[in-house]
C-alpha positions as CSV (number, residue, x, y, z in Angstrom):
1,M,22.3,-15.8,-17.3
2,Q,20.8,-18.6,-15.3
3,I,17.1,-18.6,-14.3
4,I,16.1,-20.6,-11.2
5,R,12.5,-21.0,-10.0
6,Y,12.2,-19.9,-6.4
7,S,12.0,-22.6,-3.7
8,A,11.8,-22.4,0.0
9,E,15.5,-23.2,0.6
10,R,16.4,-19.9,-1.2
11,R,14.2,-17.8,1.1
12,T,17.1,-16.1,3.0
13,E,18.9,-15.3,-0.3
14,W,15.7,-13.9,-1.8
15,D,14.9,-11.7,1.2
16,N,18.5,-10.4,1.5
17,F,18.4,-9.3,-2.1
18,V,15.1,-7.6,-1.8
19,E,16.2,-5.6,1.2
20,G,19.3,-4.4,-0.6
21,S,17.6,-3.6,-3.9
22,K,16.9,-0.2,-5.4
23,N,13.2,-0.7,-5.9
24,G,12.1,-3.5,-3.5
25,T,9.5,-3.2,-0.6
26,F,8.7,-5.5,2.3
27,L,5.8,-6.9,0.3
28,F,8.3,-8.8,-1.8
29,L,9.7,-10.5,1.3
30,R,8.7,-14.2,1.4
31,G,7.0,-13.8,4.8
32,Y,4.5,-11.4,3.1
33,M,4.2,-13.1,-0.2
34,D,3.7,-16.6,1.1
35,Y,0.9,-15.9,3.6
36,H,-1.6,-16.6,0.8
37,S,0.4,-19.3,-0.9
38,D,-2.7,-21.6,-0.9
39,R,-4.4,-19.2,-3.3
40,F,-1.6,-18.8,-5.9
41,A,0.7,-21.2,-7.7
42,D,4.0,-19.4,-7.0
43,H,6.4,-19.2,-10.0
44,S,8.8,-16.5,-8.8
45,L,12.1,-16.4,-10.6
46,M,15.7,-15.7,-9.5
47,F,18.3,-14.6,-12.0
48,Y,22.0,-15.5,-11.5
49,S,25.2,-14.6,-13.3
50,E,27.5,-17.3,-14.7
51,K,29.5,-17.1,-11.4
52,G,26.4,-17.7,-9.3
53,M,25.8,-14.1,-8.2
54,L,22.1,-13.2,-7.7
55,L,21.3,-10.3,-10.0
56,S,17.5,-9.9,-9.9
57,V,14.3,-11.5,-8.7
58,L,10.8,-11.5,-10.1
59,P,7.8,-12.1,-7.8
60,A,5.2,-14.1,-9.9
61,N,2.6,-16.8,-10.0
62,E,1.3,-19.0,-12.8
63,K,-2.3,-19.6,-13.9
64,G,-3.9,-21.4,-16.8
65,D,-7.1,-20.5,-18.6
66,E,-8.6,-20.9,-22.1
67,R,-5.7,-19.0,-23.6
68,G,-3.1,-21.3,-22.1
69,L,-0.6,-21.0,-19.3
70,C,0.1,-17.4,-18.2
71,L,2.8,-15.9,-15.9
72,Y,1.5,-13.0,-13.7
73,S,3.4,-10.5,-11.7
74,H,2.2,-11.9,-8.4
75,Q,-1.6,-11.5,-8.3
76,G,-1.6,-11.2,-4.5
77,L,0.5,-8.0,-4.6
78,T,-0.5,-4.5,-5.7
79,Y,2.7,-3.9,-7.7
80,G,5.5,-6.1,-9.0
81,G,8.1,-6.4,-11.8
82,F,11.8,-7.1,-11.6
83,V,13.5,-6.3,-8.3
84,L,16.8,-4.8,-9.2
85,G,20.2,-4.2,-7.6
86,E,21.4,-0.7,-7.1
87,T,24.0,-1.0,-9.9
88,T,21.5,-2.3,-12.5
89,G,21.4,-0.5,-15.8
90,S,19.2,-0.5,-18.9
91,A,21.1,-3.0,-21.0
92,F,20.9,-5.5,-18.2
93,V,17.2,-5.1,-17.9
94,M,16.8,-5.7,-21.6
95,E,18.7,-8.9,-21.1
96,L,16.4,-9.9,-18.2
97,F,13.3,-9.5,-20.5
98,D,15.0,-11.5,-23.3
99,C,16.0,-14.3,-21.0
100,T,12.6,-14.5,-19.3
101,I,10.7,-14.6,-22.6
102,S,13.0,-17.5,-23.8
103,Y,12.5,-19.3,-20.5
104,L,8.7,-18.9,-20.7
105,R,8.6,-20.0,-24.3
106,E,10.5,-23.2,-23.5
107,L,8.0,-24.0,-20.7
108,G,5.0,-23.4,-23.0
109,F,3.7,-20.2,-21.5
110,K,1.5,-18.1,-23.8
111,L,1.2,-14.7,-22.0
112,W,3.2,-12.7,-19.4
113,Y,1.4,-10.1,-17.4
114,Y,3.9,-7.6,-15.9
115,K,3.0,-5.1,-13.2
116,Q,5.2,-2.1,-13.1
117,M,6.5,-0.7,-9.8
118,P,5.3,2.9,-9.3
119,S,8.2,5.3,-9.2
120,V,7.5,6.7,-5.7
121,Y,8.7,3.3,-4.3
122,H,12.1,3.6,-6.0
123,R,15.1,4.3,-3.8
124,C,16.8,5.6,-7.0
125,P,15.5,5.8,-10.6
126,A,14.4,2.3,-11.7
127,E,12.3,2.6,-14.8
128,E,14.5,0.6,-17.1
129,D,11.7,-1.8,-17.5
130,E,9.5,0.9,-19.2
131,Y,11.9,1.0,-22.1
132,A,12.2,-2.8,-22.3
133,L,8.4,-3.2,-22.3
134,W,8.1,-0.8,-25.2
135,R,10.9,-2.6,-27.1
136,H,9.0,-5.9,-26.6
137,N,5.7,-4.5,-27.9
138,A,4.0,-4.9,-24.6
139,I,0.4,-3.7,-24.4
140,M,-0.9,-1.9,-21.4
141,D,-3.5,-4.2,-20.0
142,S,-4.8,-2.1,-17.1
143,C,-4.0,1.2,-15.4
144,L,-5.1,2.4,-11.9
145,I,-4.6,5.9,-10.7
146,S,-3.3,6.4,-7.2
147,T,-2.6,9.6,-5.2
148,A,0.8,10.4,-3.7
149,I,2.0,13.2,-1.5
150,P,5.6,14.4,-1.6
151,L,7.1,14.6,1.8
152,N,10.5,16.0,0.8
153,G,9.5,19.7,0.6
154,A,8.6,19.9,-3.1
155,K,7.7,23.5,-3.5
156,L,5.6,23.1,-6.7
157,F,3.1,20.7,-5.1
158,P,-0.4,21.9,-4.2
159,E,-1.1,23.0,-0.7
160,V,-3.6,21.3,1.6
161,E,-7.1,22.4,0.8
162,R,-8.8,24.7,3.4
163,R,-11.7,22.2,3.9
164,R,-9.2,19.5,5.0
165,L,-7.6,22.0,7.4
166,R,-11.0,23.0,8.7
167,G,-11.9,19.4,9.3
168,A,-8.8,18.7,11.3
169,R,-9.4,21.8,13.3
170,R,-12.9,20.7,14.0
171,A,-11.6,17.4,15.2
172,K,-9.2,18.9,17.6
173,E,-11.8,21.2,19.0
174,A,-14.0,18.2,19.6
175,G,-11.2,16.6,21.7
176,L,-10.3,13.8,19.2
177,R,-6.9,12.3,19.6
178,I,-4.7,9.9,17.6
179,V,-3.6,6.6,18.9
180,E,-0.5,5.3,17.0
181,D,-0.6,1.7,18.3
182,G,-4.2,0.9,17.6
183,D,-5.8,-2.6,17.9
184,L,-6.7,-4.1,14.5
185,A,-9.7,-5.8,16.1
186,E,-11.1,-2.3,17.0
187,F,-10.5,-0.9,13.6
188,W,-11.9,-3.8,11.5
189,P,-15.6,-3.3,12.3
190,I,-15.2,0.4,11.3
191,M,-13.7,-0.6,8.0
192,E,-16.1,-3.5,7.2
193,D,-19.2,-1.4,8.0
194,N,-18.0,1.5,5.8
195,L,-17.0,-0.7,2.9
196,M,-20.3,-2.6,3.0
197,S,-22.5,0.4,3.3
198,R,-20.7,2.4,0.6
199,Y,-19.5,-0.2,-1.9
200,S,-21.1,-3.5,-0.9
201,V,-17.6,-5.1,-0.7
202,V,-15.5,-6.7,2.0
203,P,-11.8,-5.9,2.7
204,V,-9.1,-7.6,0.6
205,H,-7.6,-9.0,3.8
206,T,-9.4,-10.7,6.6
207,L,-8.7,-9.7,10.2
208,D,-6.8,-12.9,10.9
209,E,-4.6,-12.4,7.8
210,M,-3.7,-8.8,8.8
211,R,-3.0,-9.9,12.3
212,L,-0.6,-12.6,10.9
213,L,1.1,-10.1,8.6
214,Q,1.5,-7.6,11.4
215,S,3.0,-10.2,13.7
216,R,5.6,-11.0,11.0
217,F,6.3,-7.3,10.2
218,P,5.5,-5.3,13.4
219,D,7.8,-2.5,12.3
220,K,6.3,-2.3,8.8
221,I,2.6,-2.5,9.4
222,K,1.0,0.0,11.8
223,C,-2.6,0.6,12.8
224,F,-3.5,4.3,13.6
225,M,-6.9,5.1,15.2
226,V,-8.8,8.3,16.1
227,E,-10.5,8.3,19.5
228,G,-13.3,10.6,20.7
229,V,-15.5,11.0,23.7
230,E,-19.2,11.7,24.0
231,E,-21.5,12.5,26.9
232,V,-23.8,9.7,28.0
233,E,-27.3,11.0,28.4
234,G,-29.2,10.5,31.7
235,V,-26.2,10.5,33.9
236,D,-26.6,12.8,36.9
237,G,-23.9,15.1,38.2
238,V,-22.1,16.0,35.0
239,E,-23.0,19.3,33.3
240,S,-20.0,20.2,31.3
241,V,-16.3,19.6,30.9
242,E,-15.2,23.1,30.0
243,G,-11.5,23.6,30.1
244,V,-10.7,19.9,29.6
245,D,-8.0,19.6,27.0
246,G,-8.3,16.3,25.1
247,V,-9.5,12.8,25.9
248,E,-6.8,11.9,28.4
249,E,-8.1,14.6,30.8
250,V,-11.6,13.1,30.7
251,D,-10.6,9.7,32.0
252,G,-12.6,8.8,35.0
253,V,-15.3,11.5,34.6
254,D,-18.7,10.0,35.0
255,G,-21.1,10.4,32.1
256,F,-18.5,10.2,29.3
257,E,-17.3,7.3,27.2
258,K,-14.6,6.8,24.6
259,R,-15.4,5.8,21.1
260,W,-13.3,4.8,18.1
261,L,-14.2,7.1,15.2
262,A,-11.7,6.4,12.5
263,G,-8.5,4.6,11.6
264,C,-6.1,3.4,9.0
265,I,-3.4,0.8,8.4
266,V,0.0,2.1,7.2
267,Y,2.5,0.0,5.3
268,I,6.1,1.3,5.7
269,A,7.0,-0.1,2.3
270,N,10.7,0.9,2.3
271,D,12.8,3.9,3.3
272,A,11.4,5.9,0.4
273,C,7.6,5.5,0.7
274,V,4.8,4.8,3.1
275,H,1.4,3.5,1.9
276,I,-2.0,3.9,3.5
277,Q,-3.6,0.4,3.0
278,Y,-7.0,1.2,4.5
279,G,-8.5,4.4,5.8
280,H,-12.1,4.5,7.1
281,A,-14.3,6.4,9.6
282,T,-17.7,5.9,11.2
283,P,-20.5,8.3,10.2
284,E,-19.8,10.3,13.4
285,G,-16.1,10.3,12.6
286,K,-16.7,11.7,9.2
287,K,-18.8,14.6,10.5
288,A,-16.1,15.3,13.1
289,G,-13.2,15.5,10.6
290,A,-11.5,12.5,12.1
291,L,-9.8,11.4,8.9
292,D,-8.6,14.9,8.2
293,L,-6.9,15.0,11.5
294,L,-5.4,11.6,11.0
295,Y,-4.1,12.1,7.5
296,L,-2.5,15.4,8.3
297,H,-0.9,13.8,11.3
298,L,0.6,11.1,9.1
299,I,1.9,13.5,6.6
300,D,3.7,15.5,9.3
301,K,5.0,12.4,11.0
302,Y,6.5,10.6,8.0
303,K,7.9,13.9,6.6
304,D,9.7,14.4,9.9
305,D,10.9,10.8,9.7
306,G,12.6,11.4,6.4
307,Y,10.4,9.6,3.9
308,C,9.9,10.9,0.4
309,Y,6.3,10.0,-0.4
310,L,3.0,9.0,1.1
311,D,0.9,6.9,-1.2
312,F,-2.9,7.0,-0.6
313,G,-3.6,4.1,-3.0
314,N,-5.8,3.9,-6.0
315,S,-9.3,5.3,-6.4
316,N,-10.6,2.9,-9.0
317,E,-13.2,0.2,-9.3
318,Q,-14.0,-2.3,-12.1
319,G,-10.3,-3.0,-12.8
320,G,-9.6,0.7,-13.4
321,W,-12.5,1.5,-15.8
322,Y,-14.4,3.5,-13.1
323,L,-12.8,6.4,-11.3
324,N,-14.3,7.3,-7.9
325,E,-14.1,11.0,-8.3
326,N,-15.2,11.8,-4.7
327,L,-12.6,9.5,-3.2
328,I,-9.8,10.8,-5.3
329,A,-10.8,14.4,-4.7
330,Q,-10.6,13.8,-0.9
331,K,-7.0,12.5,-1.4
332,E,-6.0,15.3,-3.7
333,G,-7.3,17.7,-1.0
334,F,-4.3,16.8,1.1
335,G,-1.9,18.0,-1.7
336,G,-1.6,14.7,-3.5
337,R,-1.5,14.1,-7.3
338,G,-1.6,11.1,-9.6
339,I,0.7,8.2,-10.0
340,A,-0.1,5.2,-12.2
341,Y,-0.2,1.5,-11.3
342,K,0.3,-0.1,-14.7
343,R,0.1,-3.7,-15.9
344,Y,1.3,-4.9,-19.3
345,E,0.6,-7.9,-21.4
346,L,3.4,-9.6,-23.4
347,S,2.8,-12.3,-25.9
348,I,5.1,-15.3,-25.7
């Protein structure tokens, strides 16, 4: 097997392999990976047969510290690991690990940090690396717990909790409606205010970064928002809007204004799984059940579109050592249960 370090002239070959793989997502396409190339020293690898056929790719970056030079499953991505062709088997993945360790040893690397791809993103079973990691005495370095909802009619999964259904019903009764082509600039202040007030943190992405990514992947990155209306006090001539069904019917009525109450960004990772990257609401939106309405809408939408899972993302802080029990309880209330995002350390 021949190992080649990725370079820009191999971009088309890299992207074509990812799109035809059994466990790749659009986050591994170079247009996504390279948007923050100024922050990471890319050391992605491409694995070829003796006849020059591309067999696998590994999104990665290198970083040195007091321990020496380390290879990381790309630190700008939530998950990683070997991207595999649909015919890849266990013996071949063992060979991938052996060859990679030899390659890293020759270059003087001391440690390899390997992020494993959660199984909900697999188009078909692709956990061969789990066995290889055990065989190479890999140590689990971190573990984050995420919440995924099956969309393929799994009968054993929990039903949606009543309080989530009540919240969605309350939102409908208040005339809230969902906009599927929301403006990122409208959503960003809602997210920033909520993150700062609750956790004193800022979003991982800036607005400009997310706009750039959406421009590159308009079919993969979607912004959904929830819109409501409220009566403006002190305006004469408007007493009620009884019988008005939804926000659209209120357009042009004096004394009412539209307000954005909640939103989220959806990553359509591949044809197996969609991922909610961010989901936030204003204080008024939380009281009105805006996120309940939105999330139940997304579950129905992507179930009808034929996807297998919806991944809510992890509910951890401090690198996984703290579990936000309120946050994960909200996600589990929609019928979701845990999947692990694991990272392993291998000594070279």
